[in-house]
C-alpha positions as CSV (number, residue, x, y, z in Angstrom):
1,M,0.0,-0.1,0.0
2,V,1.4,3.3,-1.0
3,R,0.2,6.5,0.9
4,L,0.1,9.9,-0.7
5,L,-0.3,13.2,1.1
6,F,-0.9,16.3,-1.0
7,V,-1.3,20.0,-0.4
8,E,-4.1,21.7,-2.4
9,T,-2.9,25.4,-2.1
10,P,-0.4,27.3,-0.1
11,R,-2.2,29.9,2.2
12,P,-1.3,31.7,5.4
13,P,-2.4,29.9,8.5
14,Q,-5.6,31.3,10.0
15,S,-7.1,30.2,13.4
16,G,-4.5,27.4,13.8
17,E,-5.3,25.8,10.5
18,G,-2.4,24.5,8.4
19,C,-2.2,23.8,4.8
20,R,-5.3,21.9,3.1
21,L,-4.1,18.4,2.4
22,L,-5.3,15.3,0.4
23,R,-4.3,11.9,1.6
24,A,-5.0,9.1,-0.7
25,D,-3.8,5.2,-0.6
26,Y,-2.8,3.3,-3.7
27,D,-3.2,-0.4,-3.4
28,L,-0.5,-1.7,-5.9
29,S,-1.9,-5.4,-5.7
30,A,-5.1,-4.3,-7.2
31,G,-3.4,-3.6,-10.6
32,P,-2.8,0.1,-12.0
33,L,-2.5,3.0,-9.6
34,I,-6.2,3.5,-8.5
35,P,-6.8,6.0,-5.6
36,S,-9.0,5.4,-2.8
37,V,-9.4,8.8,-1.1
38,I,-10.0,9.0,2.7
39,S,-12.6,11.5,3.6
40,A,-11.7,14.6,5.7
41,D,-13.0,13.5,8.9
42,A,-11.2,10.1,8.7
43,A,-7.9,11.8,7.5
44,S,-7.8,14.2,10.6
45,V,-4.6,13.6,12.3
46,A,-3.0,15.6,15.0
47,G,-5.1,18.5,14.5
48,Q,-4.5,18.7,10.8
49,N,-7.5,19.5,8.4
50,Y,-7.5,17.2,5.4
51,S,-9.5,18.0,2.1
52,M,-9.8,16.8,-1.4
53,L,-7.2,17.7,-4.1
54,S,-7.2,16.0,-7.4
55,E,-5.0,17.6,-9.9
56,F,-1.6,19.2,-10.8
57,I,-1.2,22.2,-13.2
58,L,1.1,21.6,-16.3
59,V,2.7,24.9,-17.2
60,G,4.2,23.5,-20.5
61,F,4.0,26.3,-23.3
62,S,1.8,28.5,-21.4
63,T,4.6,31.0,-20.6
64,F,5.1,31.2,-24.6
65,P,3.6,34.2,-26.5
66,Q,0.2,33.1,-27.4
67,H,0.3,33.9,-31.0
68,L,3.2,31.4,-31.5
69,L,1.3,28.5,-29.9
70,P,-0.6,27.5,-33.2
71,A,2.7,27.3,-35.2
72,F,4.3,25.2,-32.3
73,F,1.2,23.0,-32.4
74,L,1.5,22.4,-36.1
75,F,5.1,21.8,-36.0
76,Y,5.1,19.1,-33.2
77,L,1.8,17.7,-34.6
78,L,3.7,17.0,-37.8
79,M,6.6,15.6,-36.1
80,Y,4.5,13.3,-34.0
81,L,2.4,12.1,-37.1
82,F,5.6,11.5,-39.1
83,T,7.0,9.5,-36.1
84,L,4.0,7.3,-35.8
85,L,3.9,6.7,-39.6
86,G,7.5,6.3,-40.0
87,N,7.7,3.6,-37.3
88,L,4.6,1.9,-38.7
89,L,6.2,1.7,-42.0
90,I,9.3,0.1,-40.6
91,M,7.2,-2.5,-38.8
92,A,5.0,-3.2,-41.7
93,T,8.1,-3.4,-44.1
94,I,9.8,-6.0,-41.7
95,W,6.7,-7.9,-41.4
96,S,6.0,-8.1,-45.2
97,E,9.6,-8.8,-46.3
98,R,10.8,-12.5,-45.6
99,S,14.6,-11.5,-46.3
100,L,14.1,-9.1,-43.1
101,H,13.1,-11.8,-40.7
102,T,16.4,-11.8,-39.0
103,P,17.2,-11.0,-35.3
104,M,18.5,-7.6,-36.1
105,Y,15.2,-6.6,-37.6
106,L,13.2,-8.3,-35.1
107,F,15.0,-5.9,-32.5
108,L,14.4,-3.0,-34.8
109,C,10.7,-3.8,-34.9
110,A,10.5,-3.8,-31.1
111,L,12.3,-0.6,-31.0
112,S,9.9,1.1,-33.5
113,T,6.9,-0.4,-31.1
114,S,8.7,1.3,-28.0
115,E,9.1,4.7,-30.0
116,I,5.5,4.6,-30.9
117,L,4.2,4.0,-27.3
118,F,6.6,6.3,-25.8
119,T,5.4,9.2,-28.1
120,V,1.9,8.2,-27.5
121,A,2.5,8.6,-23.8
122,V,3.9,12.0,-23.9
123,T,3.1,14.0,-27.1
124,P,-1.0,14.1,-27.3
125,R,-1.2,15.5,-23.8
126,M,1.5,18.0,-24.8
127,L,-0.4,19.1,-28.1
128,V,-3.7,19.1,-26.3
129,D,-2.4,21.6,-23.6
130,M,-0.9,24.1,-26.1
131,L,-4.2,25.1,-27.4
132,S,-6.1,24.7,-24.1
133,S,-6.6,27.1,-21.3
134,H,-7.4,24.2,-18.9
135,R,-4.0,22.5,-18.2
136,S,-4.5,20.4,-15.2
137,I,-3.9,16.8,-14.8
138,T,-5.1,14.4,-12.2
139,F,-3.0,12.5,-9.7
140,V,-3.9,9.2,-11.2
141,A,-3.3,10.4,-14.8
142,C,0.0,12.0,-13.7
143,A,1.1,8.8,-12.0
144,T,0.0,6.9,-15.2
145,Q,1.8,9.1,-17.5
146,M,5.0,8.9,-15.6
147,F,4.8,5.0,-15.4
148,F,4.1,4.5,-19.1
149,S,6.8,7.2,-20.2
150,F,9.6,5.6,-18.0
151,T,8.5,2.1,-18.9
152,F,8.9,2.7,-22.8
153,G,11.9,5.1,-22.3
154,F,13.9,2.4,-20.4
155,T,12.6,-0.2,-22.8
156,H,14.1,1.7,-25.5
157,S,17.6,2.0,-23.9
158,F,17.4,-1.9,-23.0
159,L,16.6,-2.5,-26.7
160,L,19.7,-0.4,-27.9
161,M,21.9,-2.3,-25.6
162,I,20.4,-5.7,-27.0
163,M,20.9,-4.4,-30.6
164,G,24.6,-3.7,-29.6
165,Y,25.0,-7.2,-28.4
166,D,23.4,-8.5,-31.7
167,R,25.8,-6.6,-33.8
168,Y,28.8,-8.0,-31.5
169,V,27.8,-11.5,-32.2
170,A,27.1,-11.0,-35.7
171,I,30.6,-9.6,-36.5
172,C,32.8,-11.2,-33.9
173,H,31.1,-14.7,-33.9
174,P,29.4,-15.0,-37.3
175,L,29.6,-18.8,-37.6
176,R,27.7,-19.0,-34.5
177,Y,25.5,-16.1,-35.0
178,Y,22.3,-18.0,-35.7
179,M,22.9,-20.5,-32.9
180,L,23.5,-17.8,-30.4
181,M,20.6,-15.4,-31.8
182,S,17.8,-18.0,-32.3
183,I,14.3,-17.0,-32.6
184,R,13.6,-18.2,-29.2
185,T,16.6,-16.4,-27.7
186,C,15.6,-13.1,-29.4
187,A,12.1,-13.4,-28.2
188,R,13.2,-13.9,-24.6
189,L,15.7,-11.0,-24.8
190,V,13.1,-8.8,-26.2
191,S,10.7,-9.9,-23.4
192,W,13.4,-9.1,-20.7
193,T,13.7,-5.7,-22.1
194,W,10.1,-4.9,-21.7
195,A,10.0,-6.6,-18.2
196,G,12.9,-4.5,-17.1
197,G,11.3,-1.2,-18.5
198,S,8.1,-1.9,-16.5
199,V,10.1,-2.8,-13.5
200,M,11.9,0.7,-13.7
201,G,9.0,2.4,-14.5
202,M,6.9,1.0,-11.6
203,M,9.7,1.7,-9.3
204,V,10.2,5.3,-10.1
205,T,6.5,6.1,-10.1
206,V,5.9,4.3,-6.7
207,I,9.0,6.2,-5.1
208,V,7.9,9.4,-6.5
209,F,4.1,9.2,-5.5
210,H,5.2,7.9,-2.1
211,L,6.4,11.2,-1.2
212,T,4.3,14.1,0.6
213,F,3.5,17.0,-1.7
214,C,3.2,20.4,-0.2
215,G,3.1,24.0,-1.3
216,S,2.4,24.6,-4.9
217,N,0.8,22.0,-7.2
218,V,2.2,23.6,-10.5
219,I,4.5,21.5,-12.5
220,H,7.0,23.4,-14.5
221,H,6.9,21.0,-17.4
222,F,4.6,19.7,-20.2
223,V,4.5,16.3,-18.7
224,C,4.7,14.8,-15.3
225,H,8.5,14.9,-15.2
226,V,10.2,13.2,-12.4
227,F,12.4,16.0,-11.3
228,S,9.6,18.7,-11.7
229,L,7.5,16.6,-9.3
230,L,10.3,16.1,-6.7
231,K,10.7,19.9,-6.6
232,L,7.2,20.1,-5.3
233,A,7.8,17.2,-2.4
234,C,8.5,18.2,1.2
235,G,9.7,16.5,4.2
236,N,13.1,15.4,5.3
237,E,13.2,12.4,3.2
238,N,12.9,14.5,0.0
239,S,16.6,15.0,-0.7
240,S,17.5,11.4,-0.2
241,V,14.7,10.2,-2.4
242,T,15.8,12.6,-5.1
243,L,19.4,11.3,-4.9
244,G,18.0,7.8,-4.9
245,V,15.9,8.1,-8.1
246,I,19.0,9.9,-9.9
247,L,21.2,7.2,-9.0
248,M,18.9,4.5,-10.0
249,C,18.1,6.0,-13.4
250,V,21.7,7.0,-14.2
251,S,22.8,3.5,-13.1
252,A,20.6,1.9,-15.4
253,L,21.2,4.2,-18.5
254,M,25.0,4.3,-18.1
255,G,25.1,0.5,-17.7
256,C,23.4,0.3,-21.0
257,L,25.7,2.7,-22.5
258,F,28.8,1.0,-21.0
259,L,27.7,-2.4,-22.4
260,I,27.1,-0.8,-25.8
261,I,30.5,0.8,-25.8
262,L,31.9,-2.4,-24.7
263,S,30.3,-4.3,-27.7
264,Y,31.7,-1.7,-30.1
265,I,35.2,-1.9,-28.8
266,F,35.2,-5.6,-29.6
267,I,33.4,-4.8,-33.1
268,V,36.0,-2.3,-33.9
269,A,39.0,-4.8,-33.0
270,A,37.3,-7.3,-35.2
271,I,36.7,-5.0,-38.2
272,L,40.5,-3.8,-37.9
273,R,41.5,-7.5,-38.5
274,I,39.7,-7.5,-41.7
275,P,42.5,-7.1,-44.5
276,S,40.3,-5.4,-47.3
277,V,39.2,-1.9,-47.1
278,E,36.0,-2.8,-48.8
279,G,35.4,-5.6,-46.2
280,R,35.8,-3.3,-43.4
281,H,33.4,-0.9,-44.8
282,K,30.8,-3.3,-45.7
283,T,31.0,-4.7,-42.2
284,F,31.0,-1.6,-40.3
285,S,28.0,-0.2,-42.4
286,T,25.7,-2.8,-40.7
287,C,26.5,-0.9,-37.6
288,V,26.1,2.7,-38.6
289,S,22.2,2.9,-38.1
290,H,22.2,1.6,-34.7
291,L,25.5,3.7,-33.7
292,T,23.8,6.7,-34.9
293,I,20.5,6.2,-32.9
294,V,22.7,5.3,-29.6
295,I,24.7,8.7,-30.2
296,V,21.4,10.7,-30.7
297,H,19.6,9.1,-28.0
298,Y,22.3,9.6,-25.4
299,S,23.4,13.1,-26.6
300,F,19.9,14.6,-26.3
301,A,19.3,12.7,-22.8
302,S,22.6,14.2,-21.5
303,I,21.3,17.7,-22.8
304,I,18.2,17.2,-20.5
305,Y,19.5,15.5,-17.4
306,L,23.2,16.4,-17.2
307,K,23.0,20.1,-18.1
308,P,24.6,22.5,-15.5
309,K,22.2,24.4,-13.4
310,G,22.2,28.0,-14.6
311,S,19.9,30.8,-15.7
312,H,18.0,29.0,-18.4
313,S,14.6,30.5,-18.8
314,M,11.5,28.3,-18.6
315,D,10.9,28.5,-22.2
316,S,14.4,27.4,-23.2
317,N,14.1,24.6,-20.7
318,T,10.7,23.5,-22.2
319,L,12.2,23.7,-26.0
320,M,15.3,21.8,-24.6
321,A,12.9,19.1,-23.2
322,T,11.2,18.6,-26.7
323,T,14.5,17.5,-28.3
324,Y,14.3,14.1,-26.2
325,T,10.7,13.6,-25.9
326,V,9.7,14.8,-29.5
327,F,12.7,15.2,-31.8
328,T,14.7,12.0,-31.0
329,P,11.6,9.5,-31.7
330,F,11.2,11.7,-34.8
331,L,14.7,11.2,-36.0
332,S,14.7,7.3,-35.3
333,P,12.9,6.1,-38.3
334,I,14.8,8.6,-40.6
335,I,18.0,7.3,-39.5
336,F,17.1,3.6,-39.8
337,S,15.4,4.1,-43.2
338,L,18.3,6.3,-44.6
339,R,21.3,4.4,-43.1
340,N,20.3,1.0,-43.4
341,K,20.5,-0.1,-46.9
342,E,18.8,-3.4,-46.6
343,L,15.7,-1.7,-45.1
344,K,15.9,1.3,-47.6
345,N,15.8,-1.2,-50.3
346,A,12.9,-3.3,-48.9
347,I,10.8,-0.1,-48.5
348,K,11.5,0.9,-52.0
349,K,10.5,-2.6,-53.2
350,S,7.4,-2.4,-51.2
351,F,6.3,1.0,-52.6
352,Q,7.2,0.0,-56.3
353,R,5.0,-3.2,-55.9
354,K,1.9,-1.2,-54.4
355,F,2.2,2.1,-56.5
356,S,4.1,1.4,-59.6
357,P,2.0,0.3,-62.7
358,L,2.4,-3.4,-63.7
359,N,5.0,-3.8,-66.6
360,S,3.7,-5.6,-69.5
């Protein structure tokens, strides 16, 4: 059972009254985070008056000039639609082309699925709030969004790590590749990445929503961002919880990055042993798209989470956050479609079959 204690609004104490609070119990054994709100009378403890509070306020793009919001909405909407269509095209092509029924493209299909689900968990809410004057989000919706965004985000990182291992086996142990990377093994690896992402998402969500929130209920972000929420928490344990969340997230992400780098160290060593320049180029070309995605993914993540504290305006922080939540998923299908020759040729072949006139 996870217990939440939330403050509705800060107000000066009058007649001995403190802040107005909400306490809710979340029964994790019953499935998703569903609150059971305790009544004000039952929640009165040590003279404190508890009352209902059901939402946070997402600041998002509300601080931007209002005449620019339609342009931002159209820009991010087009990126969102392209992300969905691009990843669906990759998945459909891999499904329809038997030549792509290999471990590498199975992992790519799973990666496209995680991209779509992460985008769906974050972007629609951001787009709606751009053109809305009502930017509130309930506690349950906020917890749900945080859970799914972390689940699919960590799943994405775990899949990139598995894809790096796949390239290592293919280049360093080519004769044993199909034995080591059988369909059953690949399915098991993909299942583990989704399970690991779900565990990370649940752990972070439970830890954050176990805290007591006091003072403002305004989130200075366009999503229920973990560090923005931690700033609203109070109590002696807040700093230790924040440090614990940071260490947990950084350890998981840096662990994935370390294993990817280790894989590429062995890959580069194996490529350098190939005598011909053409052979080296051909072998390394099978890794280019994956390596590019890894660089983009971790570069934008570093910009968001490792940037030094400074005098960044709220608007600049909002735009910087979209580079990871919107721009990175947007680039992923472009990079794989353009940098992966097999996939690019398969997409061209698929379009030619469907849209080109039949030759007599």
